[in-house]
Structure formats: structure tokens, C-alpha cells
ROSE-4610 file (N, C-alpha, C; in Angstrom, 1 decimal, always signed):
// ROSE-4610
residu = [M/M/M/Q/Q/Q/I/I/I/R/R/R/T/T/T/I/I/I/P/P/P/C/C/C/G/G/G/P/P/P/L/L/L/Q/Q/Q/V/V/V/N/N/N/T/T/T/Y/Y/Y/I/I/I/A/A/A/Y/Y/Y/A/A/A/D/D/D/H/H/H/Q/Q/Q/Q/Q/Q/N/N/N/A/A/A/V/V/V/V/V/V/I/I/I/D/D/D/P/P/P/G/G/G/D/D/D/P/P/P/A/A/A/P/P/P/I/I/I/L/L/L/Q/Q/Q/T/T/T/L/L/L/Q/Q/Q/T/T/T/H/H/H/G/G/G/L/L/L/I/I/I/C/C/C/E/E/E/A/A/A/I/I/I/L/L/L/L/L/L/T/T/T/H/H/H/G/G/G/H/H/H/F/F/F/D/D/D/H/H/H/I/I/I/F/F/F/G/G/G/L/L/L/A/A/A/G/G/G/L/L/L/H/H/H/E/E/E/A/A/A/T/T/T/R/R/R/A/A/A/A/A/A/V/V/V/Y/Y/Y/V/V/V/H/H/H/E/E/E/A/A/A/D/D/D/A/A/A/V/V/V/M/M/M/L/L/L/G/G/G/D/D/D/S/S/S/N/N/N/E/E/E/S/S/S/L/L/L/A/A/A/I/I/I/P/P/P/F/F/F/A/A/A/G/G/G/I/I/I/E/E/E/L/L/L/P/P/P/E/E/E/V/V/V/Q/Q/Q/A/A/A/D/D/D/V/V/V/L/L/L/L/L/L/R/R/R/D/D/D/G/G/G/D/D/D/L/L/L/V/V/V/Q/Q/Q/A/A/A/G/G/G/G/G/G/L/L/L/L/L/L/F/F/F/R/R/R/V/V/V/L/L/L/H/H/H/T/T/T/P/P/P/G/G/G/H/H/H/T/T/T/M/M/M/G/G/G/G/G/G/V/V/V/C/C/C/Y/Y/Y/L/L/L/E/E/E/E/E/E/A/A/A/E/E/E/Q/Q/Q/A/A/A/A/A/A/F/F/F/C/C/C/G/G/G/D/D/D/T/T/T/V/V/V/F/F/F/F/F/F/E/E/E/S/S/S/I/I/I/G/G/G/R/R/R/T/T/T/D/D/D/F/F/F/P/P/P/H/H/H/S/S/S/D/D/D/P/P/P/A/A/A/L/L/L/L/L/L/I/I/I/R/R/R/S/S/S/I/I/I/Q/Q/Q/R/R/R/K/K/K/L/L/L/L/L/L/P/P/P/L/L/L/D/D/D/D/D/D/A/A/A/V/V/V/A/A/A/L/L/L/F/F/F/P/P/P/G/G/G/H/H/H/G/G/G/N/N/N/P/P/P/T/T/T/T/T/T/I/I/I/G/G/G/H/H/H/E/E/E/R/R/R/A/A/A/F/F/F/N/N/N/P/P/P/Y/Y/Y/F/F/F/Q/Q/Q/I/I/I/G/G/G/G/G/G/S/S/S/L/L/L/L/L/L]
num = [1/1/1/2/2/2/3/3/3/4/4/4/5/5/5/6/6/6/7/7/7/8/8/8/9/9/9/10/10/10/11/11/11/12/12/12/13/13/13/14/14/14/15/15/15/16/16/16/17/17/17/18/18/18/19/19/19/20/20/20/21/21/21/22/22/22/23/23/23/24/24/24/25/25/25/26/26/26/27/27/27/28/28/28/29/29/29/30/30/30/31/31/31/32/32/32/33/33/33/34/34/34/35/35/35/36/36/36/37/37/37/38/38/38/39/39/39/40/40/40/41/41/41/42/42/42/43/43/43/44/44/44/45/45/45/46/46/46/47/47/47/48/48/48/49/49/49/50/50/50/51/51/51/52/52/52/53/53/53/54/54/54/55/55/55/56/56/56/57/57/57/58/58/58/59/59/59/60/60/60/61/61/61/62/62/62/63/63/63/64/64/64/65/65/65/66/66/66/67/67/67/68/68/68/69/69/69/70/70/70/71/71/71/72/72/72/73/73/73/74/74/74/75/75/75/76/76/76/77/77/77/78/78/78/79/79/79/80/80/80/81/81/81/82/82/82/83/83/83/84/84/84/85/85/85/86/86/86/87/87/87/88/88/88/89/89/89/90/90/90/91/91/91/92/92/92/93/93/93/94/94/94/95/95/95/96/96/96/97/97/97/98/98/98/99/99/99/100/100/100/101/101/101/102/102/102/103/103/103/104/104/104/105/105/105/106/106/106/107/107/107/108/108/108/109/109/109/110/110/110/111/111/111/112/112/112/113/113/113/114/114/114/115/115/115/116/116/116/117/117/117/118/118/118/119/119/119/120/120/120/121/121/121/122/122/122/123/123/123/124/124/124/125/125/125/126/126/126/127/127/127/128/128/128/129/129/129/130/130/130/131/131/131/132/132/132/133/133/133/134/134/134/135/135/135/136/136/136/137/137/137/138/138/138/139/139/139/140/140/140/141/141/141/142/142/142/143/143/143/144/144/144/145/145/145/146/146/146/147/147/147/148/148/148/149/149/149/150/150/150/151/151/151/152/152/152/153/153/153/154/154/154/155/155/155/156/156/156/157/157/157/158/158/158/159/159/159/160/160/160/161/161/161/162/162/162/163/163/163/164/164/164/165/165/165/166/166/166/167/167/167/168/168/168/169/169/169/170/170/170/171/171/171/172/172/172/173/173/173/174/174/174/175/175/175/176/176/176/177/177/177/178/178/178/179/179/179/180/180/180/181/181/181/182/182/182/183/183/183/184/184/184/185/185/185/186/186/186/187/187/187/188/188/188/189/189/189/190/190/190/191/191/191/192/192/192/193/193/193/194/194/194/195/195/195/196/196/196/197/197/197/198/198/198/199/199/199/200/200/200/201/201/201/202/202/202/203/203/203/204/204/204/205/205/205/206/206/206/207/207/207/208/208/208/209/209/209/210/210/210/211/211/211/212/212/212/213/213/213/214/214/214]
x = [-56.5/-55.2/-55.0/-54.4/-54.1/-52.6/-52.3/-50.9/-50.7/-49.7/-49.2/-47.9/-47.8/-46.6/-45.8/-44.5/-43.7/-42.5/-42.4/-41.2/-40.2/-39.1/-38.2/-36.7/-35.8/-34.4/-33.7/-32.4/-31.6/-32.0/-32.6/-33.0/-34.5/-35.2/-36.7/-37.2/-36.8/-37.3/-38.7/-39.5/-40.9/-40.8/-41.0/-41.2/-42.7/-43.0/-44.4/-44.7/-45.8/-46.3/-47.6/-47.7/-48.8/-49.4/-50.7/-51.3/-52.7/-53.3/-54.6/-55.6/-56.8/-57.9/-58.1/-58.4/-58.7/-57.5/-56.3/-55.1/-54.2/-53.7/-52.8/-51.3/-50.9/-49.6/-49.4/-48.2/-48.0/-46.6/-46.3/-45.0/-44.5/-43.2/-42.6/-41.6/-41.8/-41.0/-40.1/-38.8/-37.7/-37.7/-37.2/-37.2/-36.2/-36.6/-35.7/-35.3/-36.1/-35.8/-36.7/-36.1/-37.0/-38.0/-37.6/-38.5/-39.9/-40.1/-41.5/-42.2/-41.4/-42.0/-42.6/-41.8/-42.3/-43.5/-43.4/-44.5/-45.8/-45.7/-46.8/-47.4/-46.5/-47.0/-47.8/-47.2/-47.9/-49.2/-49.2/-50.5/-51.6/-51.3/-52.3/-52.5/-51.8/-51.9/-51.4/-50.3/-49.7/-48.5/-48.2/-47.0/-46.2/-45.0/-44.1/-43.8/-44.3/-44.1/-42.9/-42.7/-41.6/-41.1/-39.8/-39.2/-38.8/-39.4/-39.1/-38.2/-37.1/-36.2/-36.3/-36.6/-36.6/-35.2/-34.2/-32.8/-32.0/-30.6/-29.8/-29.1/-29.5/-28.9/-29.2/-28.3/-28.3/-29.6/-30.1/-31.3/-32.5/-32.5/-33.6/-33.4/-32.2/-31.9/-31.4/-31.5/-31.0/-31.6/-32.8/-33.5/-33.6/-32.9/-33.1/-32.6/-31.4/-30.9/-31.8/-32.2/-33.0/-34.4/-35.0/-36.3/-36.2/-35.2/-35.0/-34.7/-33.9/-33.6/-34.9/-35.8/-37.0/-38.1/-38.1/-39.2/-38.8/-37.5/-37.1/-37.8/-38.4/-39.1/-38.1/-38.5/-37.6/-37.3/-36.1/-35.6/-35.5/-36.1/-36.2/-35.4/-34.5/-33.8/-33.4/-33.3/-32.8/-31.4/-31.1/-29.7/-28.6/-28.8/-27.8/-27.5/-28.4/-28.1/-27.8/-27.8/-27.6/-26.3/-25.3/-24.0/-24.1/-25.0/-25.1/-25.5/-26.2/-26.6/-25.5/-24.3/-23.2/-22.0/-22.1/-21.0/-21.4/-21.0/-21.4/-20.8/-19.8/-19.3/-20.2/-20.6/-21.5/-22.9/-23.4/-24.7/-24.6/-23.4/-23.1/-23.3/-23.4/-23.5/-22.2/-21.1/-19.8/-19.5/-19.6/-19.3/-20.3/-21.5/-22.5/-22.9/-22.8/-23.2/-22.1/-21.0/-19.9/-20.2/-21.1/-21.5/-21.3/-21.2/-21.2/-22.4/-23.2/-24.4/-24.1/-24.8/-24.7/-25.0/-24.3/-24.6/-25.8/-26.6/-27.8/-27.8/-28.0/-28.1/-29.5/-29.6/-31.0/-31.4/-32.7/-33.3/-33.7/-34.1/-34.6/-34.0/-33.3/-32.7/-33.7/-34.1/-35.1/-34.6/-35.4/-35.2/-36.5/-36.3/-37.4/-38.5/-39.8/-40.9/-41.2/-40.4/-40.7/-42.0/-42.6/-43.8/-43.5/-43.9/-43.8/-45.2/-45.5/-46.8/-46.6/-47.1/-47.0/-48.0/-48.3/-49.3/-50.7/-51.0/-52.2/-52.2/-51.1/-50.9/-50.0/-50.1/-49.2/-48.5/-47.2/-46.4/-45.7/-45.7/-44.8/-43.6/-42.4/-41.2/-40.9/-40.8/-40.4/-38.9/-38.0/-36.6/-36.4/-36.1/-36.0/-34.6/-33.5/-32.2/-31.9/-31.0/-30.6/-30.2/-31.0/-30.7/-29.6/-29.9/-28.9/-29.1/-28.2/-28.3/-29.4/-29.7/-30.8/-32.0/-32.3/-33.5/-34.8/-35.8/-37.0/-38.2/-39.4/-40.7/-41.5/-42.3/-43.2/-44.6/-45.1/-46.4/-47.5/-48.5/-49.6/-50.7/-50.9/-51.7/-53.2/-53.7/-55.1/-55.5/-54.5/-54.7/-54.3/-53.8/-53.3/-52.4/-51.4/-50.4/-49.0/-48.0/-46.6/-45.8/-44.9/-44.0/-42.7/-42.3/-41.2/-39.9/-39.7/-38.4/-38.0/-36.7/-36.2/-36.1/-36.9/-37.0/-37.8/-38.9/-39.7/-40.2/-40.2/-40.8/-41.9/-42.6/-43.6/-43.0/-43.3/-42.9/-41.3/-40.7/-39.2/-38.8/-37.5/-36.9/-35.8/-35.3/-34.2/-32.9/-32.0/-30.7/-29.9/-29.0/-28.2/-26.7/-26.3/-24.9/-24.2/-24.7/-24.0/-23.2/-22.2/-21.5/-22.5/-22.3/-23.1/-24.5/-24.8/-26.0/-25.8/-26.9/-26.8/-28.1/-28.0/-29.2/-30.0/-29.2/-29.9/-30.7/-30.1/-30.7/-31.9/-31.9/-33.1/-34.2/-33.9/-35.0/-35.6/-34.7/-35.2/-36.1/-35.7/-36.5/-37.9/-37.9/-39.2/-40.1/-39.5/-40.2/-40.8/-40.0/-40.3/-41.2/-41.0/-41.7/-42.8/-42.7/-43.8/-44.8/-44.3/-45.1/-46.3/-46.1/-47.2/-48.3/-48.0/-49.1/-50.2/-51.4/-52.6/-52.4/-53.1/-53.0/-53.5/-54.3/-54.9/-53.9/-52.8/-51.9/-51.3/-51.4/-50.8/-49.3/-48.5/-47.1/-46.7/-46.1/-45.6/-44.1/-43.5/-42.1/-41.3/-40.0/-39.2/-39.0/-39.4/-39.3/-40.5/-41.0/-42.1/-43.4/-44.3/-45.7/-46.0/-47.1/-47.5/-48.0/-48.1/-48.6/-49.3/-49.5/-50.1/-49.4/-49.5/-49.0/-49.6/-50.9/-51.5/-50.9/-50.7/-50.2/-48.7/-48.0/-46.6/-46.5/-47.4/-47.5/-47.7/-48.5/-48.9/-47.9/-47.2/-46.4/-44.9/-44.5/-43.1/-42.4/-41.4/-40.8/-40.1/-39.7/-39.0/-40.0/-41.3/-42.3/-42.7/-42.1/-42.5/-41.8/-42.6/-42.1/-41.3/-40.1/-39.3/-38.5/-38.5/-37.8/-36.3/-35.7/-34.3/-33.4/-33.8/-33.0/-33.1/-33.9/-34.0/-32.7]
y = [+11.4/+11.5/+12.6/+12.4/+13.5/+13.8/+15.1/+15.6/+16.6/+16.3/+17.2/+17.8/+19.1/+19.8/+20.3/+20.0/+20.5/+21.2/+22.5/+23.2/+23.0/+22.5/+22.2/+22.0/+21.9/+21.7/+23.0/+22.9/+24.1/+25.0/+24.5/+25.3/+25.3/+24.9/+24.9/+24.1/+22.9/+22.0/+21.6/+21.4/+20.9/+19.4/+19.0/+17.6/+17.3/+16.2/+15.9/+14.5/+14.5/+13.2/+13.0/+11.9/+11.6/+10.2/+10.1/+8.8/+8.9/+7.7/+7.6/+7.8/+8.3/+8.5/+7.2/+7.4/+6.3/+5.3/+5.8/+4.9/+5.3/+4.3/+4.6/+4.7/+3.9/+4.0/+5.2/+5.8/+7.0/+6.9/+7.7/+7.9/+9.3/+9.4/+10.7/+10.9/+12.1/+12.5/+13.6/+13.4/+14.3/+14.8/+14.0/+14.4/+15.4/+16.7/+17.7/+17.8/+17.3/+17.4/+16.3/+15.4/+14.3/+14.8/+15.8/+16.1/+16.5/+17.5/+17.9/+16.8/+16.0/+14.9/+13.9/+13.5/+12.5/+13.0/+14.3/+14.9/+14.9/+15.2/+15.2/+13.8/+12.8/+11.5/+11.1/+11.4/+11.0/+11.8/+13.0/+13.8/+13.2/+12.7/+12.2/+10.7/+10.1/+8.6/+7.8/+8.3/+7.7/+6.9/+5.9/+5.1/+5.4/+5.7/+5.9/+4.6/+4.3/+3.0/+3.1/+4.2/+4.4/+5.8/+6.0/+7.3/+7.4/+8.3/+8.5/+9.8/+9.7/+10.8/+11.2/+12.5/+13.0/+13.1/+13.4/+13.4/+13.4/+13.5/+13.3/+14.5/+15.7/+16.9/+17.0/+17.6/+17.5/+18.0/+19.1/+19.6/+18.7/+17.8/+16.9/+15.6/+15.4/+14.2/+14.5/+15.8/+16.2/+15.5/+15.1/+14.4/+12.9/+12.4/+11.0/+10.0/+10.2/+9.3/+9.2/+10.4/+10.4/+9.7/+10.0/+9.4/+7.9/+7.5/+6.1/+5.3/+5.9/+5.3/+5.1/+6.1/+6.1/+5.2/+5.0/+4.3/+3.0/+2.9/+1.7/+1.6/+2.7/+2.6/+2.4/+1.8/+1.5/+2.9/+3.0/+4.2/+4.0/+4.9/+4.7/+5.9/+5.7/+6.7/+6.2/+7.1/+6.7/+6.2/+5.2/+4.6/+5.5/+6.6/+7.5/+8.5/+8.6/+9.5/+8.7/+7.4/+6.6/+6.9/+7.3/+7.6/+8.8/+9.7/+10.9/+10.6/+9.5/+9.1/+8.7/+8.5/+8.1/+9.0/+10.0/+10.9/+12.4/+13.0/+14.4/+15.4/+15.1/+16.0/+15.9/+14.7/+14.5/+15.1/+15.0/+15.6/+17.1/+17.7/+19.1/+19.5/+18.6/+18.9/+19.6/+19.1/+19.7/+21.0/+21.0/+22.3/+23.4/+23.1/+24.2/+24.5/+23.5/+23.7/+23.3/+22.8/+22.5/+21.4/+20.5/+19.4/+18.1/+17.0/+15.7/+14.9/+14.4/+13.7/+12.2/+11.6/+10.1/+9.4/+8.3/+7.5/+6.7/+6.6/+5.8/+5.0/+3.7/+2.8/+2.8/+3.0/+2.9/+1.4/+1.2/-0.1/-0.5/+0.5/+0.3/+1.3/+0.9/+1.7/+1.8/+3.0/+3.2/+3.4/+3.1/+3.5/+4.1/+4.7/+5.3/+4.3/+4.7/+3.8/+2.8/+2.7/+1.9/+2.3/+1.4/+1.7/+1.5/+2.4/+2.3/+2.3/+1.3/+1.2/+1.3/+2.3/+2.6/+3.6/+3.6/+4.6/+4.5/+3.3/+3.2/+3.9/+4.3/+5.1/+4.3/+4.6/+4.0/+5.1/+5.1/+6.2/+5.6/+6.3/+5.9/+6.9/+6.3/+7.0/+7.6/+9.0/+9.7/+10.2/+9.6/+10.0/+11.4/+12.4/+13.7/+14.3/+13.8/+14.2/+15.7/+16.3/+17.7/+18.5/+18.6/+19.2/+18.3/+17.0/+15.9/+14.9/+13.9/+12.9/+11.9/+11.8/+10.9/+11.5/+12.7/+13.4/+12.7/+12.6/+11.9/+12.7/+12.5/+12.9/+11.7/+11.7/+10.6/+11.0/+10.3/+10.7/+9.7/+10.2/+9.4/+9.7/+8.8/+9.1/+9.2/+8.3/+8.3/+9.6/+10.1/+11.3/+12.6/+12.4/+13.5/+14.5/+13.9/+14.7/+14.1/+15.0/+14.6/+15.4/+14.7/+15.3/+15.4/+16.7/+16.9/+17.4/+17.4/+17.8/+19.2/+19.2/+20.5/+20.4/+19.6/+19.6/+20.8/+21.1/+22.3/+23.0/+24.3/+25.1/+26.0/+26.7/+27.6/+28.6/+28.5/+29.3/+29.3/+28.3/+28.2/+26.7/+26.5/+25.2/+25.2/+24.0/+23.8/+24.4/+24.7/+25.2/+24.1/+24.6/+23.7/+24.1/+24.8/+25.3/+24.5/+23.3/+22.4/+21.4/+20.7/+19.6/+18.5/+18.0/+17.0/+17.5/+18.8/+19.3/+19.5/+19.6/+19.7/+20.5/+21.8/+22.6/+22.0/+21.7/+21.1/+19.8/+19.0/+17.7/+18.0/+19.0/+19.3/+19.7/+20.6/+21.0/+19.9/+19.0/+17.8/+16.9/+16.8/+16.0/+16.6/+17.9/+18.6/+18.4/+18.6/+18.5/+17.1/+16.1/+14.7/+14.1/+14.4/+13.7/+14.5/+15.8/+16.6/+17.2/+17.7/+18.4/+17.5/+16.2/+15.3/+15.1/+15.5/+15.2/+16.2/+15.8/+16.6/+17.9/+18.9/+20.2/+20.2/+19.3/+19.2/+18.6/+18.0/+17.4/+18.4/+18.2/+19.1/+18.8/+19.8/+19.6/+20.1/+19.3/+19.6/+19.7/+20.9/+21.0/+20.9/+20.9/+20.8/+22.1/+23.2/+24.5/+25.3/+26.2/+27.1/+26.5/+27.2/+26.8/+25.7/+25.0/+24.0/+24.7/+24.0/+24.6/+23.4/+23.7/+22.6/+22.6/+21.5/+21.4/+22.5/+22.7/+23.8/+25.1/+25.5/+26.8/+26.9/+25.9/+25.9/+25.9/+25.2/+25.2/+26.6/+27.4/+28.7/+29.8/+29.6/+30.7/+30.4/+29.1/+28.8/+28.7/+29.6/+29.6/+28.3/+27.5/+26.2/+25.1/+25.4/+24.5/+24.7/+25.8/+26.2/+25.3/+24.6/+23.7/+24.5/+24.0/+24.7/+25.9/+26.0/+27.1/+27.1/+28.2/+28.4/+27.5/+27.0/+26.2/+24.7/+24.3/+22.9/+22.4]
z = [-57.4/-56.9/-55.9/-54.8/-53.9/-54.0/-53.9/-54.0/-52.9/-52.1/-51.0/-51.5/-51.5/-52.0/-50.8/-50.7/-49.5/-50.1/-50.2/-50.6/-49.4/-49.6/-48.5/-49.0/-48.0/-48.4/-48.6/-48.9/-49.1/-50.2/-51.3/-52.4/-52.6/-51.6/-51.6/-52.8/-52.9/-53.9/-53.6/-54.6/-54.4/-54.2/-53.0/-52.7/-52.8/-53.5/-53.7/-53.0/-52.3/-51.8/-52.6/-53.3/-54.2/-53.9/-53.9/-53.6/-54.2/-54.5/-55.0/-53.9/-54.2/-53.3/-52.4/-51.2/-50.2/-50.2/-50.4/-50.4/-49.2/-48.5/-47.4/-47.9/-48.9/-49.4/-50.3/-50.3/-51.1/-51.7/-52.7/-53.2/-52.8/-52.6/-52.3/-53.5/-54.1/-55.2/-54.8/-55.0/-54.8/-53.3/-52.4/-51.0/-50.6/-50.3/-50.0/-48.5/-47.6/-46.2/-45.5/-44.8/-44.2/-43.2/-42.4/-41.3/-41.7/-42.6/-43.0/-43.8/-44.5/-45.3/-44.3/-43.3/-42.4/-41.5/-41.2/-40.5/-41.3/-42.6/-43.5/-43.6/-43.8/-43.9/-42.7/-41.5/-40.2/-40.1/-40.4/-40.3/-41.1/-42.3/-43.2/-43.1/-42.2/-42.0/-43.2/-43.8/-45.0/-44.8/-45.6/-45.6/-46.9/-46.8/-47.9/-48.5/-49.7/-50.4/-51.3/-51.9/-52.9/-52.9/-53.2/-53.4/-54.8/-55.5/-56.9/-57.1/-57.8/-58.0/-59.5/-59.7/-61.1/-61.7/-60.8/-61.2/-59.9/-60.1/-58.9/-58.4/-58.7/-58.1/-56.6/-55.9/-54.4/-53.8/-54.4/-53.7/-53.8/-54.8/-55.0/-54.2/-53.7/-52.9/-51.5/-51.1/-49.8/-48.7/-48.8/-47.7/-47.9/-49.0/-49.4/-48.3/-47.8/-46.8/-45.6/-45.1/-43.9/-44.1/-45.2/-45.5/-45.8/-46.5/-46.7/-45.4/-44.6/-43.3/-42.5/-42.5/-41.7/-42.3/-43.6/-44.2/-44.9/-45.3/-46.0/-47.3/-47.8/-49.1/-50.3/-51.3/-52.5/-53.2/-53.6/-54.3/-55.8/-56.6/-58.0/-58.6/-59.6/-60.3/-61.6/-62.6/-63.9/-63.8/-64.6/-64.5/-64.7/-65.6/-65.9/-64.7/-63.8/-62.6/-61.3/-61.4/-60.2/-59.5/-60.2/-59.6/-58.7/-58.9/-58.1/-56.7/-56.4/-55.1/-54.2/-54.8/-53.9/-54.2/-54.9/-55.3/-55.1/-54.1/-53.8/-54.7/-55.4/-56.5/-57.7/-58.1/-59.2/-58.9/-57.7/-57.4/-57.2/-57.2/-57.0/-55.5/-54.6/-53.2/-52.7/-53.1/-52.6/-53.4/-54.7/-55.5/-55.1/-54.9/-54.7/-53.2/-52.4/-51.0/-50.0/-50.5/-49.6/-48.6/-48.9/-48.0/-48.8/-48.0/-48.5/-48.0/-48.9/-48.6/-48.3/-47.4/-47.2/-48.5/-48.8/-49.9/-49.7/-50.8/-50.8/-52.1/-52.0/-53.2/-53.7/-55.0/-55.6/-55.6/-55.5/-55.5/-56.9/-57.7/-59.1/-60.0/-61.0/-62.0/-63.2/-63.6/-64.6/-65.9/-66.9/-68.3/-68.9/-70.1/-70.7/-71.0/-70.6/-70.9/-69.8/-68.7/-67.6/-66.9/-66.3/-65.5/-64.0/-63.2/-61.7/-61.1/-60.4/-59.7/-58.2/-57.6/-56.2/-55.8/-54.5/-54.0/-54.6/-55.2/-55.9/-57.3/-57.7/-59.0/-59.9/-61.2/-62.2/-63.0/-62.9/-63.6/-64.7/-65.8/-67.0/-66.9/-67.1/-67.0/-68.4/-68.4/-69.6/-69.4/-70.1/-70.0/-70.7/-70.0/-70.6/-70.2/-70.8/-70.5/-71.0/-70.4/-70.8/-69.5/-68.6/-67.3/-66.6/-66.5/-66.3/-67.3/-67.4/-68.4/-68.0/-66.7/-66.3/-65.8/-66.2/-65.8/-66.4/-65.6/-66.0/-65.6/-66.2/-65.8/-65.5/-64.4/-64.1/-64.5/-65.5/-66.0/-65.5/-64.8/-64.4/-65.4/-66.4/-67.5/-67.1/-66.3/-65.9/-65.2/-64.4/-63.7/-64.4/-65.6/-66.4/-65.7/-65.1/-64.3/-64.5/-64.5/-64.7/-63.7/-63.0/-62.1/-62.9/-63.1/-64.2/-63.7/-62.3/-61.8/-62.4/-62.8/-63.4/-64.9/-65.5/-67.0/-67.5/-66.8/-67.2/-66.0/-66.1/-65.0/-65.7/-64.8/-65.4/-66.3/-67.6/-68.7/-68.8/-68.4/-68.5/-68.5/-68.5/-68.4/-67.4/-67.1/-66.2/-66.7/-65.8/-66.2/-67.0/-67.9/-68.6/-68.6/-67.5/-67.4/-66.4/-66.0/-65.1/-65.8/-65.1/-65.7/-66.2/-67.4/-68.0/-68.5/-68.4/-68.9/-70.4/-71.2/-72.6/-73.1/-73.4/-73.7/-74.9/-76.0/-77.2/-76.8/-76.0/-75.7/-74.8/-73.9/-73.1/-74.0/-75.0/-75.9/-76.6/-77.1/-77.9/-77.0/-75.7/-74.8/-74.6/-74.4/-74.3/-75.5/-76.7/-77.9/-78.1/-77.8/-78.2/-77.1/-75.8/-74.8/-74.1/-74.1/-73.4/-74.4/-75.5/-76.5/-77.0/-77.2/-77.6/-76.6/-75.3/-74.3/-74.5/-73.9/-74.0/-73.2/-73.7/-73.1/-71.6/-71.3/-69.9/-68.9/-69.4/-68.4/-67.5/-66.2/-65.3/-65.1/-64.9/-64.7/-63.3/-62.6/-61.2/-61.2/-61.3/-61.4/-60.1/-60.2/-59.1/-58.3/-58.9/-58.2/-58.8/-58.0/-58.4/-58.6/-59.3/-59.4/-60.4/-60.2/-61.2/-62.4/-63.5/-64.8/-65.6/-66.8/-67.7/-69.0/-69.7/-71.1/-71.9/-71.8/-72.6/-72.4/-71.1/-70.8/-71.4/-71.2/-71.7/-73.2/-73.8/-75.3/-75.8/-75.1/-75.5/-75.1/-74.0/-73.4/-73.2/-73.3/-73.1/-74.4/-74.7/-76.0/-76.3/-75.3/-75.6/-76.0/-76.0/-76.5/-78.0/-78.5/-79.9/-80.9/-81.7/-82.7/-83.7/-84.1/-85.0/-84.4/-83.1/-82.5/-82.7/-82.5/-82.9/-82.1/-80.9/-80.1/-80.4/-81.4/-81.7/-82.4]
């Protein structure tokens, strides 16, 4: 699997372009700004087949409308966060950035356990609510990699002081969906550096079984 990381948008979200080796089609995960994404696709001779959203906060969908207009790729989001693609208050674009984003309709509404096949890859959807109610991680089991949005960061987790966030629920999501994964699984978060399940199991307090936040 090839992964291109593009920190972009107003909050420098990690936009990922992922695709199988020797594959022209690719997936774009959490488009923060269409311009550098489209440039990267062109540079590497790639076609955006699908746009996968880990959740609906504005920084993760800031470039969604522009990318969708340019590529007409199918948009995937968990059903609980779909409203954010058309409501700039729900996505926090108005409260936090004072802007209104263009509405985009999702093509596929996801649920826990769904499979997404695109870019020559096969992702299993792990519903990990807490940061938002529709937060997900996209696990590519054969490649031992998960794109985890703002569920988990390097030695930390996503904020839970937003409307509809739930700290206890986020901890349960991590314990139930991420802790069982193999230590070798790489985690590609929405902000900051990549990490692994093994590193987080050892150093992230929120991964500790029986922790006080459970």
C-alpha cells in the first residue's frame, strides 16, 4: 500500500491518499484542501475513486466540496455524522471558523463493520464514537494500517469538549475497537505523527485496561 500524507486546511488536518501498489485508483481520506490533493493526485497519476471521512468536523471536510466537484468520487461517512456535511453549525465551521461550507450529500452512509473496497484496498469500518457520534476508523487488515481521524493521536486522544462529544464513550470505543488490534497495526491520525497500536498500548494512558476513565 502507498500512502501520501498532505497536512492541509485551516487546522492542518492530515489528508491521506492511499492506494494499492501498481494501482491507479486511490482513496482520499479527510480532504482538508482540494488544491494540494488534486496536485498530488496529478503528480502521481492517480484517480480519486472514493472520499472517506473519519468524521464530520469542518477541518476534515473543508476541501470536500471542491474535491467532490473535481472528481465526482463517491463520499463515504458514518450515518451519525452525515448531517454535518450539510450543516455548518453541526460541523463547527461557523462556531469555530466563522464560515459556511458548501453542502455535500454523502453517497454511502456507513455502519460499524461495513466494508469499503476502493483504491485496490479493502477497509473495514470501525465505529469509534466519542469525539463525534459518527467517528470511524478505516482498518486495512491485510496492510495492518488504520486511518483513525481524531479518535487517537500519538500518545493521546481526540478532544471531547465539543457538542455531541462524550469522553466516556470515546474511551470505550478505543478499548473495544482498537485495543484488540495487533501491536504492529499502524495508526494514521487526523493530526500529528503516525503511531502504532503497540506504541499506544505502552504509552497512551487511554489504552490502559481498567483505567480510571473507563
